[in-house]
C-alpha positions in Angstrom: 0.0 0.0 0.0 1.7 3.3 -1.1 1.9 5.9 1.6 1.5 8.8 -0.9 0.4 9.4 -4.5 3.8 10.8 -5.2 5.0 7.2 -5.4 2.7 6.9 -8.5 3.9 10.1 -10.3 5.9 8.3 -13.0 2.9 6.2 -14.0 0.5 9.1 -14.7 0.5 12.5 -16.3 -2.9 13.7 -15.0 -4.0 13.4 -11.4 -7.7 14.0 -10.7 -8.2 14.7 -7.0 -11.4 14.8 -5.1 -11.5 17.6 -2.6 -13.3 16.5 0.6 -11.5 13.5 2.1 -8.5 13.8 -0.2 -7.0 17.3 0.2 -9.5 18.7 2.8 -11.0 16.9 5.8 -13.8 19.4 6.4 -11.8 21.4 8.9 -8.2 21.6 7.6 -6.0 20.4 4.8 -5.1 16.8 5.0 -1.6 16.4 6.2 1.0 16.5 3.5 -1.4 17.2 0.6 -0.5 20.9 -0.1 3.1 19.8 -0.5 2.2 16.7 -2.5 0.2 18.8 -5.0 3.0 21.3 -5.4 5.4 18.4 -6.0 3.2 16.9 -8.7 2.9 20.1 -10.6 6.7 20.7 -10.3 7.2 17.3 -11.8 5.1 18.4 -14.8 1.9 16.7 -13.9 -1.5 18.2 -14.4 -3.6 18.4 -11.2 -7.4 18.7 -11.6 -9.7 19.0 -8.6 -13.0 17.3 -9.4 -15.7 18.0 -6.9 -19.4 17.1 -6.4 -19.9 20.6 -5.1 -23.0 22.5 -6.3 -21.1 25.7 -6.8 -19.6 27.3 -9.9 -15.9 27.4 -10.7 -15.1 31.0 -9.4 -16.7 30.2 -6.1 -14.9 26.9 -5.9 -11.6 28.6 -6.5 -12.4 31.1 -3.8 -13.3 28.3 -1.4 -10.0 26.5 -2.2 -8.0 29.7 -1.7 -9.5 30.2 1.8 -8.4 26.6 2.6 -4.9 27.3 1.4 -5.0 25.7 -2.1 -4.1 28.2 -4.8 -4.9 27.7 -8.5 -1.6 27.7 -10.4 0.3 26.6 -7.3 -1.4 23.6 -6.0 -3.6 22.7 -8.9 -4.3 23.6 -12.6 -8.1 23.8 -12.5 -11.2 22.9 -10.5 -14.3 21.3 -12.1 -17.5 21.0 -10.2 -20.8 19.2 -10.6 -22.4 22.6 -10.1 -20.7 23.9 -13.3 -22.1 20.9 -15.2 -25.6 21.6 -13.9 -25.3 25.3 -14.6 -24.4 24.6 -18.2 -27.3 22.1 -18.6 -29.8 24.5 -17.1 -28.6 27.5 -19.2 -28.8 25.5 -22.4 -32.3 24.3 -21.8 -34.8 26.7 -23.3 -37.9 25.4 -21.6 -39.5 27.7 -19.1 -39.8 25.0 -16.4 -40.9 25.9 -12.9 -38.8 24.6 -10.0 -38.9 24.4 -6.3 -35.8 24.5 -4.1 -35.5 21.9 -1.3 -33.1 22.6 1.6 -30.5 25.4 1.4 -30.8 27.4 -1.7 -28.3 27.3 -4.6 -29.4 30.3 -6.7 -26.2 30.7 -8.8 -26.8 27.5 -10.8 -30.0 29.1 -12.2 -28.6 32.6 -13.0 -28.8 32.2 -16.8 -31.5 29.6 -17.1 -35.1 30.3 -18.3 -36.4 28.4 -15.3 -38.9 30.0 -13.0 -38.7 29.5 -9.3 -41.9 28.9 -7.3 -42.5 29.0 -3.6 -44.7 25.9 -3.4 -43.9 22.5 -4.8 -47.5 22.1 -6.0 -46.7 24.7 -8.7 -43.4 23.1 -9.8 -42.3 20.9 -12.7 -39.2 19.7 -10.8 -37.4 20.0 -7.4 -33.8 21.0 -7.1 -32.1 19.4 -4.1 -30.1 22.0 -2.1 -27.8 21.2 0.8 -29.9 19.2 3.3 -29.5 21.7 6.2 -32.0 23.3 8.6 -32.0 27.1 9.4 -31.9 27.6 13.1 -30.8 30.6 15.3 -29.9 32.6 12.1 -27.5 29.9 10.6 -27.7 26.9 8.4 -27.0 23.7 10.4 -25.9 20.3 9.1 -27.6 17.1 10.1 -26.5 13.5 10.7 -29.8 11.9 9.5 -32.6 12.5 7.0 -35.3 12.2 9.6 -36.3 15.9 9.6 -36.8 15.8 5.8 -38.7 12.5 5.4 -42.2 14.0 5.6 -41.4 16.6 3.0 -39.8 14.1 0.7 -42.8 11.8 0.9 -45.0 14.8 0.0 -42.9 15.6 -3.0 -43.2 11.9 -4.1 -46.9 12.0 -3.8 -46.9 15.1 -6.1 -45.0 13.0 -8.6 -42.1 15.5 -8.9 -38.7 14.6 -10.3 -35.7 15.7 -8.3 -32.4 17.1 -9.6 -29.3 16.3 -7.6 -26.1 18.3 -8.3 -24.1 16.6 -5.5 -24.4 12.8 -5.6 -22.2 12.5 -2.4 -24.1 10.7 0.4 -22.0 12.3 3.2 -19.2 14.7 3.9 -17.1 15.8 6.8 -17.8 19.3 8.0 -16.9 21.5 11.0 -20.0 21.0 13.1 -19.5 17.3 13.8 -16.7 14.7 14.0 -19.0 12.3 12.1 -19.9 12.8 8.5 -23.0 14.8 7.8 -25.7 14.0 5.2 -25.5 15.5 1.7 -27.7 15.7 -1.4 -27.0 12.1 -2.5 -28.6 10.8 0.7 -31.7 12.8 -0.1 -31.7 11.5 -3.7 -31.2 7.9 -2.5 -34.1 8.1 -0.1 -36.3 9.6 -2.8 -35.4 6.8 -5.2 -36.2 4.3 -2.5 -39.7 5.7 -2.4 -39.9 5.1 -6.1 -39.2 8.7 -7.2 -37.2 9.9 -10.2 -33.8 11.7 -9.8 -31.5 13.2 -12.4 -27.9 13.5 -11.3 -24.9 15.7 -12.1 -21.5 14.7 -10.9 -19.4 11.7 -10.0 -19.8 8.7 -10.6 -21.6 9.6 -13.9 -19.5 9.8 -17.1 -20.6 13.4 -18.1 -18.6 14.9 -15.3 -15.4 13.1 -16.4 -16.0 14.3 -20.0 -16.5 17.8 -18.7 -13.3 17.6 -16.6 -11.1 16.1 -19.3 -12.3 18.0 -22.4 -8.9 19.8 -22.7 -6.7 16.9 -21.7 -4.9 15.1 -24.5 -3.2 12.1 -23.0 -4.2 8.4 -23.1 -6.6 7.1 -20.5 -3.8 4.9 -19.1 -2.0 8.0 -18.0 -4.9 9.5 -15.9 -5.5 8.7 -12.2 -8.6 9.4 -10.3 -7.9 9.8 -6.5 -10.8 9.8 -4.2 -12.0 8.8 -0.7 -15.4 7.4 -1.6 -16.0 4.1 -3.4 -19.5 4.8 -4.7 -18.7 8.1 -6.4 -14.9 8.6 -6.9 -13.8 5.1 -7.5 -16.8 3.7 -9.2 -16.8 6.8 -11.5 -13.2 6.4 -12.5 -13.5 2.6 -12.9 -16.6 3.1 -15.1 -14.9 5.8 -17.2 -12.0 3.5 -17.9 -9.2 5.4 -16.0 -7.1 4.1 -13.1 -8.2 4.8 -9.6 -6.6 5.3 -6.2 -8.6 5.2 -2.9 -7.3 7.4 -0.2 -7.6 6.0 3.4 -8.5 9.5 4.7 -12.3 9.8 4.3 -15.7 8.3 3.7 -14.6 4.8 2.6 -12.5 4.3 5.7 -15.4 5.5 7.9 -17.7 3.0 6.2 -15.2 0.2 6.4 -14.8 0.7 10.1 -18.6 1.1 10.7 -19.3 -2.2 9.0 -16.7 -4.0 11.1 -14.0 -4.6 8.4 -10.3 -4.3 9.4 -9.0 -4.5 5.8 -9.9 -2.1 3.0 -9.1 -4.7 0.4 -11.8 -7.0 2.0 -14.3 -4.2 2.2 -13.8 -3.3 -1.4 -14.4 -6.9 -2.4 -17.5 -6.9 -0.3 -19.0 -3.9 -2.0 -17.6 -4.9 -5.4 -16.0 -1.5 -6.1 -12.3 -2.1 -6.4 -9.6 0.6 -6.9 -6.4 0.0 -8.7 -4.5 1.4 -5.7 -5.1 2.0 -2.0 -3.2 5.0 -0.6 -2.4 5.0 3.1 
């Protein structure tokens, strides 16, 4: 098991890095990653940050800078599922009505013809915002979907499709030591009811096409590095590029929660197998 992705630098020309769980743990940079990213770029490697974040590129660059990751120093570009959703919404000329669930994400609709409505009964579809609740003047993360279940069941009874621009089930944030729920958990619950969901982001191939549209190397020279099997690793595997699982995030949490002591055994159990596991 390699200690660091630098040990793989001679095998690959392009390193696609997830953000949460790979370079950022929700509270601080993951130890050694800023230096590793600089070393990769100094070795002539292209470093792409690929995030299931429902924000646009300029906001993502600002967020990274506040965390200490600077474009042109630590990475070459950042690509988000939010950018992919924004492009799709902007190109659709239908004047659809939409309702926002959870914390709002207005910037994705800035150039679309869509019309926001206040009540789901008036909507053609529902956009899944961050599943947080507003209390005491701030948005708060949650560990379970329980507070949202009644509303989701109502949306299902209305027959509304949901759009999810962050397929991640969970993420580590400042409020808790445990991972909090994210949009993918909402989407999964809704699909469990029998509802329809359209996704933007990993593990779906469109986000990899979007990220690699200006990359001209063979697939064998591209490595996807992530901490989550169901999005990062499954996405890279399905796209036909090599994958490396970092033992610094969600997959490690899930492995331990399910009683496995070996990541290799856990990957075999869930049948999503990376090419490398990075300590």
